C-alpha positions as CSV (number, residue, x, y, z in Angstrom):
1,M,-4.1,289.4,103.2
2,A,-3.5,286.9,100.3
3,T,-5.9,287.4,97.1
4,R,-6.9,284.7,95.1
5,K,-4.9,285.5,92.6
6,D,-1.7,285.2,95.3
7,L,-3.1,281.7,96.1
8,H,-2.0,280.4,92.4
9,A,1.0,282.7,92.1
10,P,3.9,280.5,91.8
11,V,5.6,279.3,95.1
12,R,9.1,280.7,96.6
13,V,10.6,279.1,99.1
14,S,11.8,281.3,101.8
15,S,15.3,281.9,101.9
16,T,15.2,281.1,105.8
17,L,13.9,277.7,104.8
18,Q,17.4,277.4,102.9
19,R,19.2,278.7,105.8
20,E,18.2,275.9,108.2
21,F,18.4,273.2,105.8
22,P,21.6,273.7,103.8
23,Q,21.1,270.8,101.9
24,M,18.3,272.4,99.7
25,E,18.1,273.8,96.6
26,R,15.7,276.5,96.4
27,R,15.0,276.7,93.1
28,A,14.8,272.8,92.8
29,T,12.5,272.6,95.7
30,E,10.4,275.6,93.7
31,V,9.9,273.5,90.5
32,L,8.7,270.3,92.0
33,I,6.4,272.5,93.9
34,N,5.3,274.2,91.4
35,L,4.7,271.1,89.1
36,I,2.8,269.4,91.7
37,R,0.5,272.7,92.0
38,T,0.3,272.7,88.4
39,D,-0.5,269.2,88.1
40,S,-3.2,269.4,90.4
41,L,-5.0,272.2,89.3
42,V,-5.0,270.4,85.6
43,T,-6.4,267.5,87.3
44,T,-8.7,268.9,89.2
45,A,-10.1,270.8,86.3
46,L,-10.1,267.8,83.4
47,S,-11.7,265.7,86.8
48,R,-14.4,267.5,87.1
49,R,-14.9,267.7,83.5
50,F,-15.0,264.1,83.3
51,R,-17.5,263.3,85.8
52,R,-20.1,265.2,84.0
53,Y,-19.8,262.5,81.3
54,G,-19.4,259.5,83.8
55,L,-15.7,259.4,83.4
56,S,-12.6,259.2,85.8
57,L,-9.3,261.2,84.3
58,S,-7.6,257.7,83.6
59,G,-11.2,256.4,82.1
60,F,-11.2,259.1,79.9
61,N,-7.3,258.3,79.6
62,A,-7.8,254.5,78.3
63,L,-10.9,255.4,76.3
64,V,-8.3,257.3,74.4
65,I,-5.3,255.0,74.5
66,L,-7.8,252.5,72.8
67,R,-9.6,255.0,70.5
68,Q,-6.2,255.7,69.0
69,S,-5.4,252.2,68.1
70,S,-6.3,250.2,65.2
71,E,-6.5,246.8,67.6
72,A,-7.7,245.5,70.5
73,V,-5.3,246.4,73.4
74,N,-3.8,244.5,76.1
75,P,-4.9,245.1,79.7
76,H,-1.0,245.6,80.5
77,E,-0.2,248.1,78.0
78,I,-3.2,250.4,79.3
79,A,-1.9,250.1,82.5
80,D,1.9,250.8,81.8
81,R,0.9,253.9,79.3
82,L,-1.5,254.7,81.9
83,L,1.3,254.5,84.7
84,V,-1.0,252.5,86.9
85,T,-1.1,249.2,88.5
86,R,-2.2,246.6,86.6
87,A,-4.7,245.8,89.5
88,A,-5.9,249.9,89.6
89,V,-6.3,249.5,85.7
90,T,-8.7,246.3,86.0
91,A,-11.0,249.1,88.2
92,I,-10.8,251.6,85.6
93,L,-11.3,248.9,83.0
94,D,-14.3,247.2,85.0
95,A,-16.0,250.6,85.6
96,L,-16.0,251.3,81.6
97,E,-17.2,247.7,80.6
98,A,-20.0,248.4,83.2
99,K,-21.0,251.7,81.3
100,K,-20.3,249.7,77.9
101,L,-18.1,251.9,76.7
102,I,-15.4,249.1,76.2
103,R,-15.2,245.4,75.1
104,R,-13.2,242.7,77.0
105,N,-12.7,239.9,74.1
106,R,-10.7,236.5,74.7
107,S,-7.3,236.5,73.2
108,G,-7.3,233.5,70.2
109,V,-3.4,233.2,71.1
110,D,-3.7,233.1,75.2
111,G,-7.9,232.3,76.5
112,R,-6.6,233.5,79.4
113,M,-5.4,236.9,78.7
114,S,-8.9,239.4,77.6
115,L,-7.4,241.8,74.7
116,I,-9.5,245.6,75.0
117,V,-11.7,247.1,72.3
118,I,-13.7,250.8,72.4
119,T,-17.1,249.9,71.6
120,D,-19.6,252.1,69.5
121,A,-20.7,253.6,72.6
122,G,-17.3,254.5,74.0
123,K,-16.6,255.9,70.5
124,K,-19.8,258.2,70.5
125,L,-19.0,259.3,73.8
126,L,-15.2,260.4,72.9
127,D,-16.9,262.0,69.5
128,G,-18.8,264.4,71.9
129,L,-16.1,264.6,74.5
130,L,-13.1,265.2,72.6
131,P,-13.9,268.7,71.1
132,E,-15.1,270.4,74.3
133,H,-11.7,268.8,75.5
134,F,-9.5,270.4,73.2
135,A,-10.9,274.0,73.6
136,A,-10.4,273.3,77.4
137,E,-6.9,272.1,76.9
138,R,-6.2,274.8,74.0
139,A,-8.0,277.5,76.9
140,M,-5.7,276.3,80.1
141,A,-2.8,276.8,77.9
142,S,-3.6,280.0,76.0
143,V,-1.6,282.0,78.4
144,L,1.9,280.7,77.1
145,G,2.7,281.3,73.6
146,S,3.8,278.9,70.6
147,N,7.6,279.1,71.7
148,E,6.8,278.6,75.7
149,K,5.2,275.6,74.7
150,E,7.8,273.7,72.8
151,L,10.4,275.2,75.7
152,L,7.8,273.5,78.5
153,I,7.6,270.5,76.6
154,S,11.3,269.9,75.8
155,L,11.9,270.8,79.4
156,L,9.4,268.1,80.8
157,G,10.7,265.8,78.8
158,R,14.0,265.7,80.1
159,L,12.6,265.8,83.3
160,Q,10.7,262.7,82.8
161,V,13.5,261.1,81.2
162,H,15.7,261.7,84.2
163,L,13.1,260.8,86.8
164,A,12.1,257.5,85.1
165,A,16.1,256.0,85.3
166,Q,16.1,257.1,88.9
167,I,12.8,255.3,89.2
168,P,13.0,251.6,88.2
169,E,9.1,250.8,88.7
170,V,8.5,254.3,86.2
171,E,11.0,253.1,83.7
172,A,9.9,249.7,83.6
173,A,6.2,251.0,83.1
174,Q,7.1,252.9,79.7
175,S,9.2,250.1,77.9
């Protein structure tokens, strides 16, 4: 019987499957399956934490983008940085605005466009949340040494550049 620890061990693809599908590169499949599983575990852990503060993961990330900016931010830029559609960012911003964590200001250049700023309430929420968040990030990555973290960042960066070049929508969203 599989233990809980076994359920979170890295996925390995059986050689039987590889024999049945010779076009499969076993290690490539294992890399992608394990990336997806890791993303799911991290996303689940972060989402639970942010829900306690009434935020979604995307809402938290939008607030961080705004907190780091010294100027009002165009919603399209937020969408691009979150890798979400413009419609999705509208829903994210609507939820944050309803909680008075952000404010939409009309652009002085183009009155049809709004620019987004974080409110004092949004800053206060992040100021309370970020220390806990950074501690959780540190704990999640604590199994890796400093050199391993650097290597993982480098490898993931290479993979991201490669994938973005193959998917025009992703490349366009990041430019």
